[in-house]
N, CA, C, O and the ligand as a Tripos MOL2 file, in Angstrom:
@<TRIPOS>MOLECULE
protein
  305   303    77     0     0
PROTEIN
NO_CHARGES

@<TRIPOS>ATOM
      1 N          20.8760  -14.8360   -5.9760 N.3       1 MET1
      2 CA         20.3540  -13.7370   -5.1660 C.3       1 MET1
      3 C          19.7200  -14.3080   -3.9150 C.2       1 MET1
      4 O          18.9550  -15.2700   -3.9830 O.2       1 MET1
      5 N          20.0400  -13.7130   -2.7610 N.am      2 ASP2
      6 CA         19.4800  -14.2010   -1.5480 C.3       2 ASP2
      7 C          18.0630  -13.6280   -1.3450 C.2       2 ASP2
      8 O          17.6270  -12.7520   -2.0910 O.2       2 ASP2
      9 N          17.3680  -14.1300   -0.3400 N.am      3 LYS3
     10 CA         16.0060  -13.7920   -0.0880 C.3       3 LYS3
     11 C          15.8430  -12.2800    0.1850 C.2       3 LYS3
     12 O          14.8820  -11.6530   -0.2590 O.2       3 LYS3
     13 N          16.7710  -11.7430    0.8970 N.am      4 LYS4
     14 CA         16.6580  -10.3240    1.2690 C.3       4 LYS4
     15 C          16.7290   -9.4380    0.0520 C.2       4 LYS4
     16 O          15.9280   -8.5130   -0.0810 O.2       4 LYS4
     17 N          17.6840   -9.6990   -0.8600 N.am      5 ASN5
     18 CA         17.8500   -8.8940   -2.0410 C.3       5 ASN5
     19 C          16.5980   -9.0300   -2.9420 C.2       5 ASN5
     20 O          16.1470   -8.0790   -3.5800 O.2       5 ASN5
     21 N          16.0950  -10.2040   -2.9530 N.am      6 GLU6
     22 CA         14.8810  -10.4550   -3.7710 C.3       6 GLU6
     23 C          13.7170   -9.6500   -3.2730 C.2       6 GLU6
     24 O          12.9940   -9.0500   -4.0680 O.2       6 GLU6
     25 N          13.5190   -9.6230   -1.9880 N.am      7 ALA7
     26 CA         12.4650   -8.8190   -1.3630 C.3       7 ALA7
     27 C          12.6800   -7.3640   -1.6540 C.2       7 ALA7
     28 O          11.7250   -6.6570   -1.9760 O.2       7 ALA7
     29 N          13.8720   -6.8990   -1.5550 N.am      8 GLU8
     30 CA         14.2340   -5.5030   -1.8310 C.3       8 GLU8
     31 C          13.9300   -5.1330   -3.2750 C.2       8 GLU8
     32 O          13.4150   -4.0510   -3.5560 O.2       8 GLU8
     33 N          14.2510   -6.0290   -4.1740 N.am      9 LEU9
     34 CA         13.9950   -5.7720   -5.6090 C.3       9 LEU9
     35 C          12.4590   -5.6960   -5.8510 C.2       9 LEU9
     36 O          11.9630   -4.8380   -6.5820 O.2       9 LEU9
     37 N          11.7750   -6.5910   -5.2300 N.am     10 LEU10
     38 CA         10.3030   -6.5980   -5.3880 C.3      10 LEU10
     39 C           9.6640   -5.3370   -4.8800 C.2      10 LEU10
     40 O           8.7440   -4.7960   -5.4940 O.2      10 LEU10
     41 N          10.1620   -4.8660   -3.7410 N.am     11 SER11
     42 CA          9.5530   -3.6290   -3.2060 C.3      11 SER11
     43 C          10.0290   -2.4390   -3.9680 C.2      11 SER11
     44 O           9.3460   -1.4160   -3.9940 O.2      11 SER11
     45 N          11.2150   -2.5320   -4.6120 N.am     12 PHE12
     46 CA         11.6620   -1.4580   -5.5090 C.3      12 PHE12
     47 C          10.7510   -1.3600   -6.6730 C.2      12 PHE12
     48 O          10.3620   -0.2460   -7.0260 O.2      12 PHE12
     49 N          10.3670   -2.4620   -7.3170 N.am     13 ASN13
     50 CA          9.4330   -2.4210   -8.4390 C.3      13 ASN13
     51 C           8.0940   -1.9130   -8.0150 C.2      13 ASN13
     52 O           7.4890   -1.1000   -8.7130 O.2      13 ASN13
     53 N           7.6060   -2.3760   -6.8730 N.am     14 ALA14
     54 CA          6.3500   -1.9170   -6.3370 C.3      14 ALA14
     55 C           6.3520   -0.4450   -6.1250 C.2      14 ALA14
     56 O           5.4200    0.2610   -6.5100 O.2      14 ALA14
     57 N           7.3980    0.0170   -5.5120 N.am     15 ASN15
     58 CA          7.5120    1.5160   -5.2260 C.3      15 ASN15
     59 C           7.5260    2.3370   -6.5240 C.2      15 ASN15
     60 O           6.9810    3.4370   -6.6090 O.2      15 ASN15
     61 N           8.1940    1.7270   -7.5480 N.am     16 LYS16
     62 CA          8.2520    2.4220   -8.8370 C.3      16 LYS16
     63 C           6.8140    2.5510   -9.4290 C.2      16 LYS16
     64 O           6.4460    3.6000   -9.9590 O.2      16 LYS16
     65 N           6.0470    1.5000   -9.3280 N.am     17 LYS17
     66 CA          4.6960    1.5000   -9.8140 C.3      17 LYS17
     67 C           3.8280    2.5240   -9.0210 C.2      17 LYS17
     68 O           3.0400    3.2820   -9.5870 O.2      17 LYS17
     69 N           4.0080    2.4980   -7.7810 N.am     18 TRP18
     70 CA          3.3100    3.4420   -6.8360 C.3      18 TRP18
     71 C           3.6360    4.8960   -7.2080 C.2      18 TRP18
     72 O           2.7510    5.7490   -7.2690 O.2      18 TRP18
     73 N           4.8990    5.1500   -7.4490 N.am     19 LEU19
     74 CA          5.3080    6.5090   -7.7240 C.3      19 LEU19
     75 C           4.9480    6.9220   -9.1430 C.2      19 LEU19
     76 O           4.9960    8.1080   -9.4660 O.2      19 LEU19
     77 N           4.5830    5.9570  -10.0060 N.am     20 SER20
     78 CA          4.1240    6.3070  -11.3450 C.3      20 SER20
     79 C           2.6960    6.8620  -11.3380 C.2      20 SER20
     80 O           2.2520    7.4320  -12.3350 O.2      20 SER20
     81 N           1.9860    6.7030  -10.2410 N.am     21 LEU21
     82 CA          0.6430    7.2420  -10.1040 C.3      21 LEU21
     83 C           0.7330    8.7270   -9.8090 C.2      21 LEU21
     84 O           1.6980    9.1680   -9.1850 O.2      21 LEU21
     85 N          -0.2250    9.4950  -10.2310 N.am     22 PRO22
     86 CA         -0.1680   10.9310   -9.9400 C.3      22 PRO22
     87 C          -0.2340   11.1690   -8.4290 C.2      22 PRO22
     88 O          -0.8640   10.3920   -7.7110 O.2      22 PRO22
     89 N           0.3870   12.1970   -7.9590 N.am     23 LYS23
     90 CA          0.4980   12.5220   -6.5260 C.3      23 LYS23
     91 C          -0.9010   12.5800   -5.8970 C.2      23 LYS23
     92 O          -1.1170   12.0600   -4.8020 O.2      23 LYS23
     93 N          -1.8290   13.2040   -6.5870 N.am     24 GLU24
     94 CA         -3.1940   13.3820   -6.0630 C.3      24 GLU24
     95 C          -3.9000   12.0330   -5.8710 C.2      24 GLU24
     96 O          -4.5910   11.7950   -4.8800 O.2      24 GLU24
     97 N          -3.6890   11.1590   -6.8700 N.am     25 THR25
     98 CA         -4.2520    9.7950   -6.7750 C.3      25 THR25
     99 C          -3.6800    9.0980   -5.5740 C.2      25 THR25
    100 O          -4.4130    8.4750   -4.8050 O.2      25 THR25
    101 N          -2.3930    9.1910   -5.4020 N.am     26 ARG26
    102 CA         -1.7240    8.4810   -4.2530 C.3      26 ARG26
    103 C          -2.2750    9.0350   -2.9530 C.2      26 ARG26
    104 O          -2.5840    8.2420   -2.0640 O.2      26 ARG26
    105 N          -2.4170   10.3190   -2.7830 N.am     27 SER27
    106 CA         -2.8750   10.8260   -1.5170 C.3      27 SER27
    107 C          -4.3310   10.4640   -1.2600 C.2      27 SER27
    108 O          -4.7580   10.2940   -0.1180 O.2      27 SER27
    109 N          -5.0810   10.3500   -2.3480 N.am     28 GLU28
    110 CA         -6.4940    9.9460   -2.1950 C.3      28 GLU28
    111 C          -6.5810    8.5320   -1.7910 C.2      28 GLU28
    112 O          -7.3700    8.1830   -0.9130 O.2      28 GLU28
    113 N          -5.7420    7.6430   -2.4420 N.am     29 LEU29
    114 CA         -5.7420    6.2270   -2.0380 C.3      29 LEU29
    115 C          -5.3580    6.0600   -0.6070 C.2      29 LEU29
    116 O          -5.9790    5.2600    0.0930 O.2      29 LEU29
    117 N          -4.3820    6.7610   -0.1350 N.am     30 VAL30
    118 CA         -3.8360    6.6410    1.2360 C.3      30 VAL30
    119 C          -4.9650    7.0420    2.2360 C.2      30 VAL30
    120 O          -5.0380    6.5020    3.3400 O.2      30 VAL30
    121 N          -5.8290    7.9820    1.8340 N.am     31 ARG31
    122 CA         -6.8720    8.4700    2.7520 C.3      31 ARG31
    123 C          -8.1850    7.6410    2.6360 C.2      31 ARG31
    124 O          -9.1490    7.8810    3.3630 O.2      31 ARG31
    125 N          -8.1880    6.7080    1.7420 N.am     32 ASN32
    126 CA         -9.4030    5.9090    1.4960 C.3      32 ASN32
    127 C          -9.2480    4.4150    1.6910 C.2      32 ASN32
    128 O          -9.5470    3.6290    0.7920 O.2      32 ASN32
    129 N          -8.7790    4.0220    2.8690 N.am     33 VAL33
    130 CA         -8.5470    2.6070    3.1200 C.3      33 VAL33
    131 C          -9.6010    2.1440    4.1280 C.2      33 VAL33
    132 O          -9.8620    2.8160    5.1260 O.2      33 VAL33
    133 N         -10.1940    0.9990    3.8530 N.am     34 TRP34
    134 CA        -11.2210    0.4460    4.7380 C.3      34 TRP34
    135 C         -10.6060   -0.2210    5.9530 C.2      34 TRP34
    136 O          -9.7630   -1.1090    5.8290 O.2      34 TRP34
    137 N         -11.0360    0.2150    7.1310 N.am     35 CYS35
    138 CA        -10.5810   -0.4670    8.3590 C.3      35 CYS35
    139 C         -11.7480   -1.2510    8.9020 C.2      35 CYS35
    140 O         -12.7990   -0.6840    9.2000 O.2      35 CYS35
    141 N         -11.5700   -2.5700    9.0340 N.am     36 SER36
    142 CA        -12.6240   -3.4220    9.5130 C.3      36 SER36
    143 C         -12.8430   -3.2970   11.0110 C.2      36 SER36
    144 O         -13.8530   -3.7320   11.5640 O.2      36 SER36
    145 N         -11.8510   -2.6850   11.6410 N.am     37 SER37
    146 CA        -11.9570   -2.5060   13.1300 C.3      37 SER37
    147 C         -12.7650   -1.2370   13.3910 C.2      37 SER37
    148 O         -13.6530   -1.2160   14.2440 O.2      37 SER37
    149 N         -12.4420   -0.1730   12.6380 N.am     38 CYS38
    150 CA        -13.2120    1.1440   12.7990 C.3      38 CYS38
    151 C         -14.5310    1.0440   12.0890 C.2      38 CYS38
    152 O         -15.4120    1.8690   12.3290 O.2      38 CYS38
    153 N         -14.7090    0.0690   11.2240 N.am     39 ILE39
    154 CA        -15.8260   -0.0300   10.2920 C.3      39 ILE39
    155 C         -16.0520    1.3350    9.6040 C.2      39 ILE39
    156 O         -17.1460    1.9000    9.5940 O.2      39 ILE39
    157 N         -14.9710    1.7990    9.0520 N.am     40 ASP40
    158 CA        -15.0130    3.0960    8.3690 C.3      40 ASP40
    159 C         -13.8080    3.2220    7.3810 C.2      40 ASP40
    160 O         -12.8830    2.4100    7.3750 O.2      40 ASP40
    161 N         -13.8830    4.2470    6.5890 N.am     41 VAL41
    162 CA        -12.7950    4.5760    5.6970 C.3      41 VAL41
    163 C         -11.7740    5.3890    6.5180 C.2      41 VAL41
    164 O         -12.1510    6.3700    7.1580 O.2      41 VAL41
    165 N         -10.5580    5.0150    6.5080 N.am     42 VAL42
    166 CA         -9.5110    5.6810    7.3120 C.3      42 VAL42
    167 C          -8.2990    5.9720    6.4740 C.2      42 VAL42
    168 O          -8.2300    5.6360    5.2910 O.2      42 VAL42
    169 N          -7.3250    6.6190    7.1320 N.am     43 GLN43
    170 CA         -6.0880    6.8530    6.4550 C.3      43 GLN43
    171 C          -5.0710    5.7860    6.9270 C.2      43 GLN43
    172 O          -5.0090    5.3990    8.0940 O.2      43 GLN43
    173 N          -4.2820    5.3440    5.9300 N.am     44 ILE44
    174 CA         -3.3060    4.2610    6.2420 C.3      44 ILE44
    175 C          -2.0110    4.9700    6.6450 C.2      44 ILE44
    176 O          -1.6390    6.0120    6.1050 O.2      44 ILE44
    177 N          -1.3530    4.3550    7.6120 N.am     45 GLU45
    178 CA         -0.1090    4.9320    8.1430 C.3      45 GLU45
    179 C           1.0110    3.9150    8.0460 C.2      45 GLU45
    180 O           0.7470    2.7170    7.9410 O.2      45 GLU45
    181 N           2.2710    4.3740    8.0800 N.am     46 LYS46
    182 CA          3.4410    3.4950    8.1370 C.3      46 LYS46
    183 C           3.3450    2.3190    7.1520 C.2      46 LYS46
    184 O           3.6310    1.1710    7.4920 O.2      46 LYS46
    185 N           2.9400    2.6410    5.9470 N.am     47 TYR47
    186 CA          2.6630    1.6190    4.9650 C.3      47 TYR47
    187 C           3.8530    1.2850    4.1260 C.2      47 TYR47
    188 O           4.7450    2.1120    3.9370 O.2      47 TYR47
    189 N           3.8740    0.0780    3.6210 N.am     48 ILE48
    190 CA          4.8160   -0.3530    2.6310 C.3      48 ILE48
    191 C           4.1050   -0.6930    1.3730 C.2      48 ILE48
    192 O           2.8920   -0.9010    1.3990 O.2      48 ILE48
    193 N           4.7820   -0.7610    0.2840 N.am     49 ILE49
    194 CA          4.1780   -1.0890   -0.9780 C.3      49 ILE49
    195 C           4.6220   -2.4840   -1.4050 C.2      49 ILE49
    196 O           5.8150   -2.7850   -1.4450 O.2      49 ILE49
    197 N           3.6540   -3.3190   -1.7210 N.am     50 GLU50
    198 CA          3.9840   -4.6510   -2.1560 C.3      50 GLU50
    199 C           3.4570   -4.9040   -3.5730 C.2      50 GLU50
    200 O           2.4230   -4.3590   -3.9610 O.2      50 GLU50
    201 N           4.1620   -5.7220   -4.3310 N.am     51 GLU51
    202 CA          3.6530   -6.0800   -5.6620 C.3      51 GLU51
    203 C           2.6220   -7.1830   -5.4840 C.2      51 GLU51
    204 O           2.7650   -8.0560   -4.6290 O.2      51 GLU51
    205 N           1.5650   -7.1280   -6.3170 N.am     52 THR52
    206 CA          0.5800   -8.1430   -6.3080 C.3      52 THR52
    207 C           0.3490   -8.6220   -7.7800 C.2      52 THR52
    208 O           0.9340   -8.0790   -8.7170 O.2      52 THR52
    209 N          -0.4700   -9.5940   -7.9390 N.am     53 LYS53
    210 CA         -0.7910  -10.1250   -9.2630 C.3      53 LYS53
    211 C          -1.3530   -9.0730  -10.1790 C.2      53 LYS53
    212 O          -1.1020   -9.0490  -11.3840 O.2      53 LYS53
    213 N          -2.1590   -8.1670   -9.5360 N.am     54 PHE54
    214 CA         -2.9360   -7.1680  -10.3260 C.3      54 PHE54
    215 C          -2.3660   -5.7930  -10.2940 C.2      54 PHE54
    216 O          -2.8740   -4.8970  -10.9670 O.2      54 PHE54
    217 N          -1.2940   -5.5890   -9.5100 N.am     55 GLY55
    218 CA         -0.6940   -4.2560   -9.3910 C.3      55 GLY55
    219 C           0.1240   -4.1690   -8.1320 C.2      55 GLY55
    220 O           1.1620   -4.8090   -7.9610 O.2      55 GLY55
    221 N          -0.4140   -3.3260   -7.2480 N.am     56 ILE56
    222 CA          0.3660   -3.2020   -5.9680 C.3      56 ILE56
    223 C          -0.6460   -3.2250   -4.8050 C.2      56 ILE56
    224 O          -1.8610   -3.1810   -5.0020 O.2      56 ILE56
    225 N          -0.1100   -3.2930   -3.6440 N.am     57 ALA57
    226 CA         -0.9710   -3.2700   -2.4350 C.3      57 ALA57
    227 C          -0.2120   -2.4040   -1.3810 C.2      57 ALA57
    228 O           1.0080   -2.4870   -1.2360 O.2      57 ALA57
    229 N          -0.9970   -1.5800   -0.6660 N.am     58 LEU58
    230 CA         -0.4060   -0.8790    0.4500 C.3      58 LEU58
    231 C          -0.7020   -1.7070    1.7180 C.2      58 LEU58
    232 O          -1.8300   -2.1450    1.9440 O.2      58 LEU58
    233 N           0.3200   -1.8990    2.5130 N.am     59 GLN59
    234 CA          0.2040   -2.6560    3.7610 C.3      59 GLN59
    235 C           0.6440   -1.7370    4.8690 C.2      59 GLN59
    236 O           1.7870   -1.2810    4.8850 O.2      59 GLN59
    237 N          -0.2700   -1.4540    5.8170 N.am     60 GLY60
    238 CA          0.1240   -0.5430    6.9100 C.3      60 GLY60
    239 C          -0.8430   -0.6330    8.0560 C.2      60 GLY60
    240 O          -1.5070   -1.6510    8.2580 O.2      60 GLY60
    241 N          -0.9160    0.4600    8.8160 N.am     61 THR61
    242 CA         -1.7960    0.4720    9.9600 C.3      61 THR61
    243 C          -2.7990    1.6070    9.8630 C.2      61 THR61
    244 O          -2.5590    2.6110    9.1910 O.2      61 THR61
    245 N          -3.9290    1.4370   10.5430 N.am     62 CYS62
    246 CA         -4.9840    2.4300   10.5890 C.3      62 CYS62
    247 C          -4.5540    3.6370   11.4390 C.2      62 CYS62
    248 O          -4.0120    3.4670   12.5310 O.2      62 CYS62
    249 N          -4.7940    4.8320   10.9430 N.am     63 LYS63
    250 CA         -4.4050    6.0280   11.6720 C.3      63 LYS63
    251 C          -5.1690    6.1580   12.9580 C.2      63 LYS63
    252 O          -4.6600    6.7260   13.9250 O.2      63 LYS63
    253 N          -6.3880    5.6430   12.9950 N.am     64 HIS64
    254 CA         -7.2740    5.8210   14.1580 C.3      64 HIS64
    255 C          -7.0260    4.7810   15.2360 C.2      64 HIS64
    256 O          -6.8620    5.1280   16.4060 O.2      64 HIS64
    257 N          -6.9950    3.4690   14.8430 N.am     65 CYS65
    258 CA         -6.9380    2.4540   15.8540 C.3      65 CYS65
    259 C          -5.6130    1.6740   15.8410 C.2      65 CYS65
    260 O          -5.3480    0.9010   16.7610 O.2      65 CYS65
    261 N          -4.8110    1.8630   14.8470 N.am     66 GLY66
    262 CA         -3.5060    1.1860   14.8140 C.3      66 GLY66
    263 C          -3.5520   -0.2480   14.3400 C.2      66 GLY66
    264 O          -2.5180   -0.9130   14.2800 O.2      66 GLY66
    265 N          -4.7040   -0.7270   14.0110 N.am     67 LYS67
    266 CA         -4.7940   -2.1100   13.4650 C.3      67 LYS67
    267 C          -4.2870   -2.2020   12.0430 C.2      67 LYS67
    268 O          -4.2130   -1.2070   11.3210 O.2      67 LYS67
    269 N          -3.9430   -3.4090   11.6590 N.am     68 ARG68
    270 CA         -3.4030   -3.5650   10.2830 C.3      68 ARG68
    271 C          -4.4960   -3.3630    9.2300 C.2      68 ARG68
    272 O          -5.6000   -3.9000    9.3240 O.2      68 ARG68
    273 N          -4.1400   -2.5800    8.2440 N.am     69 VAL69
    274 CA         -5.0860   -2.3850    7.1180 C.3      69 VAL69
    275 C          -4.3070   -2.5410    5.7760 C.2      69 VAL69
    276 O          -3.0830   -2.4160    5.7550 O.2      69 VAL69
    277 N          -4.9910   -2.8000    4.7220 N.am     70 ALA70
    278 CA         -4.3390   -2.9750    3.4530 C.3      70 ALA70
    279 C          -5.2950   -2.4660    2.3480 C.2      70 ALA70
    280 O          -6.5180   -2.4510    2.4870 O.2      70 ALA70
    281 N          -4.6590   -2.0590    1.2670 N.am     71 ARG71
    282 CA         -5.4460   -1.5370    0.1510 C.3      71 ARG71
    283 C          -4.7840   -2.0490   -1.1710 C.2      71 ARG71
    284 O          -3.6100   -1.7950   -1.4400 O.2      71 ARG71
    285 N          -5.5700   -2.7510   -1.9450 N.am     72 ALA72
    286 CA         -5.0300   -3.2630   -3.2270 C.3      72 ALA72
    287 C          -5.3050   -2.1870   -4.3000 C.2      72 ALA72
    288 O          -6.3500   -1.5370   -4.2890 O.2      72 ALA72
    289 N          -4.3650   -2.0200   -5.2030 N.am     73 ILE73
    290 CA         -4.5040   -1.0600   -6.2940 C.3      73 ILE73
    291 C          -4.1540   -1.7570   -7.6160 C.2      73 ILE73
    292 O          -3.0510   -2.2640   -7.8170 O.2      73 ILE73
    293 N          -5.1190   -1.7520   -8.4690 N.am     74 GLU74
    294 CA         -4.8760   -2.4220   -9.7810 C.3      74 GLU74
    295 C          -4.1320   -1.4580  -10.7260 C.2      74 GLU74
    296 O          -4.5590   -0.3250  -10.9490 O.2      74 GLU74
    297 N          -3.0350   -1.9350  -11.2580 N.am     75 ILE75
    298 CA         -2.2560   -1.1740  -12.2150 C.3      75 ILE75
    299 C          -1.9110   -2.0540  -13.4530 C.2      75 ILE75
    300 O          -1.4820   -3.1980  -13.3020 O.2      75 ILE75
    301 N          -2.0910   -1.5410  -14.5850 N.am     76 ASP76
    302 CA         -1.7880   -2.3210  -15.8000 C.3      76 ASP76
    303 C          -0.2600   -2.5600  -15.9460 C.2      76 ASP76
    304 O           0.1770   -3.1950  -16.9060 O.2      76 ASP76
    305 ZN         -9.1260    1.4940   12.4810 Zn       77 ZN77
@<TRIPOS>BOND
     1     1     2 1
     2     2     3 1
     3     3     4 2
     4     3     5 am
     5     5     6 1
     6     6     7 1
     7     7     8 2
     8     7     9 am
     9     9    10 1
    10    10    11 1
    11    11    12 2
    12    11    13 am
    13    13    14 1
    14    14    15 1
    15    15    16 2
    16    15    17 am
    17    17    18 1
    18    18    19 1
    19    19    20 2
    20    19    21 am
    21    21    22 1
    22    22    23 1
    23    23    24 2
    24    23    25 am
    25    25    26 1
    26    26    27 1
    27    27    28 2
    28    27    29 am
    29    29    30 1
    30    30    31 1
    31    31    32 2
    32    31    33 am
    33    33    34 1
    34    34    35 1
    35    35    36 2
    36    35    37 am
    37    37    38 1
    38    38    39 1
    39    39    40 2
    40    39    41 am
    41    41    42 1
    42    42    43 1
    43    43    44 2
    44    43    45 am
    45    45    46 1
    46    46    47 1
    47    47    48 2
    48    47    49 am
    49    49    50 1
    50    50    51 1
    51    51    52 2
    52    51    53 am
    53    53    54 1
    54    54    55 1
    55    55    56 2
    56    55    57 am
    57    57    58 1
    58    58    59 1
    59    59    60 2
    60    59    61 am
    61    61    62 1
    62    62    63 1
    63    63    64 2
    64    63    65 am
    65    65    66 1
    66    66    67 1
    67    67    68 2
    68    67    69 am
    69    69    70 1
    70    70    71 1
    71    71    72 2
    72    71    73 am
    73    73    74 1
    74    74    75 1
    75    75    76 2
    76    75    77 am
    77    77    78 1
    78    78    79 1
    79    79    80 2
    80    79    81 am
    81    81    82 1
    82    82    83 1
    83    83    84 2
    84    83    85 am
    85    85    86 1
    86    86    87 1
    87    87    88 2
    88    87    89 am
    89    89    90 1
    90    90    91 1
    91    91    92 2
    92    91    93 am
    93    93    94 1
    94    94    95 1
    95    95    96 2
    96    95    97 am
    97    97    98 1
    98    98    99 1
    99    99   100 2
   100    99   101 am
   101   101   102 1
   102   102   103 1
   103   103   104 2
   104   103   105 am
   105   105   106 1
   106   106   107 1
   107   107   108 2
   108   107   109 am
   109   109   110 1
   110   110   111 1
   111   111   112 2
   112   111   113 am
   113   113   114 1
   114   114   115 1
   115   115   116 2
   116   115   117 am
   117   117   118 1
   118   118   119 1
   119   119   120 2
   120   119   121 am
   121   121   122 1
   122   122   123 1
   123   123   124 2
   124   123   125 am
   125   125   126 1
   126   126   127 1
   127   127   128 2
   128   127   129 am
   129   129   130 1
   130   130   131 1
   131   131   132 2
   132   131   133 am
   133   133   134 1
   134   134   135 1
   135   135   136 2
   136   135   137 am
   137   137   138 1
   138   138   139 1
   139   139   140 2
   140   139   141 am
   141   141   142 1
   142   142   143 1
   143   143   144 2
   144   143   145 am
   145   145   146 1
   146   146   147 1
   147   147   148 2
   148   147   149 am
   149   149   150 1
   150   150   151 1
   151   151   152 2
   152   151   153 am
   153   153   154 1
   154   154   155 1
   155   155   156 2
   156   155   157 am
   157   157   158 1
   158   158   159 1
   159   159   160 2
   160   159   161 am
   161   161   162 1
   162   162   163 1
   163   163   164 2
   164   163   165 am
   165   165   166 1
   166   166   167 1
   167   167   168 2
   168   167   169 am
   169   169   170 1
   170   170   171 1
   171   171   172 2
   172   171   173 am
   173   173   174 1
   174   174   175 1
   175   175   176 2
   176   175   177 am
   177   177   178 1
   178   178   179 1
   179   179   180 2
   180   179   181 am
   181   181   182 1
   182   182   183 1
   183   183   184 2
   184   183   185 am
   185   185   186 1
   186   186   187 1
   187   187   188 2
   188   187   189 am
   189   189   190 1
   190   190   191 1
   191   191   192 2
   192   191   193 am
   193   193   194 1
   194   194   195 1
   195   195   196 2
   196   195   197 am
   197   197   198 1
   198   198   199 1
   199   199   200 2
   200   199   201 am
   201   201   202 1
   202   202   203 1
   203   203   204 2
   204   203   205 am
   205   205   206 1
   206   206   207 1
   207   207   208 2
   208   207   209 am
   209   209   210 1
   210   210   211 1
   211   211   212 2
   212   211   213 am
   213   213   214 1
   214   214   215 1
   215   215   216 2
   216   215   217 am
   217   217   218 1
   218   218   219 1
   219   219   220 2
   220   219   221 am
   221   221   222 1
   222   222   223 1
   223   223   224 2
   224   223   225 am
   225   225   226 1
   226   226   227 1
   227   227   228 2
   228   227   229 am
   229   229   230 1
   230   230   231 1
   231   231   232 2
   232   231   233 am
   233   233   234 1
   234   234   235 1
   235   235   236 2
   236   235   237 am
   237   237   238 1
   238   238   239 1
   239   239   240 2
   240   239   241 am
   241   241   242 1
   242   242   243 1
   243   243   244 2
   244   243   245 am
   245   245   246 1
   246   246   247 1
   247   247   248 2
   248   247   249 am
   249   249   250 1
   250   250   251 1
   251   251   252 2
   252   251   253 am
   253   253   254 1
   254   254   255 1
   255   255   256 2
   256   255   257 am
   257   257   258 1
   258   258   259 1
   259   259   260 2
   260   259   261 am
   261   261   262 1
   262   262   263 1
   263   263   264 2
   264   263   265 am
   265   265   266 1
   266   266   267 1
   267   267   268 2
   268   267   269 am
   269   269   270 1
   270   270   271 1
   271   271   272 2
   272   271   273 am
   273   273   274 1
   274   274   275 1
   275   275   276 2
   276   275   277 am
   277   277   278 1
   278   278   279 1
   279   279   280 2
   280   279   281 am
   281   281   282 1
   282   282   283 1
   283   283   284 2
   284   283   285 am
   285   285   286 1
   286   286   287 1
   287   287   288 2
   288   287   289 am
   289   289   290 1
   290   290   291 1
   291   291   292 2
   292   291   293 am
   293   293   294 1
   294   294   295 1
   295   295   296 2
   296   295   297 am
   297   297   298 1
   298   298   299 1
   299   299   300 2
   300   299   301 am
   301   301   302 1
   302   302   303 1
   303   303   304 2
@<TRIPOS>SUBSTRUCTURE
     1 MET1         2 RESIDUE 1 A MET
     2 ASP2         6 RESIDUE 1 A ASP
     3 LYS3        10 RESIDUE 1 A LYS
     4 LYS4        14 RESIDUE 1 A LYS
     5 ASN5        18 RESIDUE 1 A ASN
     6 GLU6        22 RESIDUE 1 A GLU
     7 ALA7        26 RESIDUE 1 A ALA
     8 GLU8        30 RESIDUE 1 A GLU
     9 LEU9        34 RESIDUE 1 A LEU
    10 LEU10       38 RESIDUE 1 A LEU
    11 SER11       42 RESIDUE 1 A SER
    12 PHE12       46 RESIDUE 1 A PHE
    13 ASN13       50 RESIDUE 1 A ASN
    14 ALA14       54 RESIDUE 1 A ALA
    15 ASN15       58 RESIDUE 1 A ASN
    16 LYS16       62 RESIDUE 1 A LYS
    17 LYS17       66 RESIDUE 1 A LYS
    18 TRP18       70 RESIDUE 1 A TRP
    19 LEU19       74 RESIDUE 1 A LEU
    20 SER20       78 RESIDUE 1 A SER
    21 LEU21       82 RESIDUE 1 A LEU
    22 PRO22       86 RESIDUE 1 A PRO
    23 LYS23       90 RESIDUE 1 A LYS
    24 GLU24       94 RESIDUE 1 A GLU
    25 THR25       98 RESIDUE 1 A THR
    26 ARG26      102 RESIDUE 1 A ARG
    27 SER27      106 RESIDUE 1 A SER
    28 GLU28      110 RESIDUE 1 A GLU
    29 LEU29      114 RESIDUE 1 A LEU
    30 VAL30      118 RESIDUE 1 A VAL
    31 ARG31      122 RESIDUE 1 A ARG
    32 ASN32      126 RESIDUE 1 A ASN
    33 VAL33      130 RESIDUE 1 A VAL
    34 TRP34      134 RESIDUE 1 A TRP
    35 CYS35      138 RESIDUE 1 A CYS
    36 SER36      142 RESIDUE 1 A SER
    37 SER37      146 RESIDUE 1 A SER
    38 CYS38      150 RESIDUE 1 A CYS
    39 ILE39      154 RESIDUE 1 A ILE
    40 ASP40      158 RESIDUE 1 A ASP
    41 VAL41      162 RESIDUE 1 A VAL
    42 VAL42      166 RESIDUE 1 A VAL
    43 GLN43      170 RESIDUE 1 A GLN
    44 ILE44      174 RESIDUE 1 A ILE
    45 GLU45      178 RESIDUE 1 A GLU
    46 LYS46      182 RESIDUE 1 A LYS
    47 TYR47      186 RESIDUE 1 A TYR
    48 ILE48      190 RESIDUE 1 A ILE
    49 ILE49      194 RESIDUE 1 A ILE
    50 GLU50      198 RESIDUE 1 A GLU
    51 GLU51      202 RESIDUE 1 A GLU
    52 THR52      206 RESIDUE 1 A THR
    53 LYS53      210 RESIDUE 1 A LYS
    54 PHE54      214 RESIDUE 1 A PHE
    55 GLY55      218 RESIDUE 1 A GLY
    56 ILE56      222 RESIDUE 1 A ILE
    57 ALA57      226 RESIDUE 1 A ALA
    58 LEU58      230 RESIDUE 1 A LEU
    59 GLN59      234 RESIDUE 1 A GLN
    60 GLY60      238 RESIDUE 1 A GLY
    61 THR61      242 RESIDUE 1 A THR
    62 CYS62      246 RESIDUE 1 A CYS
    63 LYS63      250 RESIDUE 1 A LYS
    64 HIS64      254 RESIDUE 1 A HIS
    65 CYS65      258 RESIDUE 1 A CYS
    66 GLY66      262 RESIDUE 1 A GLY
    67 LYS67      266 RESIDUE 1 A LYS
    68 ARG68      270 RESIDUE 1 A ARG
    69 VAL69      274 RESIDUE 1 A VAL
    70 ALA70      278 RESIDUE 1 A ALA
    71 ARG71      282 RESIDUE 1 A ARG
    72 ALA72      286 RESIDUE 1 A ALA
    73 ILE73      290 RESIDUE 1 A ILE
    74 GLU74      294 RESIDUE 1 A GLU
    75 ILE75      298 RESIDUE 1 A ILE
    76 ASP76      302 RESIDUE 1 A ASP
    77 ZN77       305 GROUP 0 **** ****
């Protein structure tokens, strides 16, 4: 398997985990991301889902300032 396919498979698993969360939980998580640039809780935009050791992480940009923000989510 080449690197690209591997990355796609990982994001597929991560997306599956993300979609296993209730819709309300997901929209709440998306709206509650800390932005160190705004020094506030913001909404994450244009995010991708990545697998982490503890679950998944959202990687994207702040809706207000456009800086990179991330949110880790623990999933069993
Ligand atoms: Zn911001």
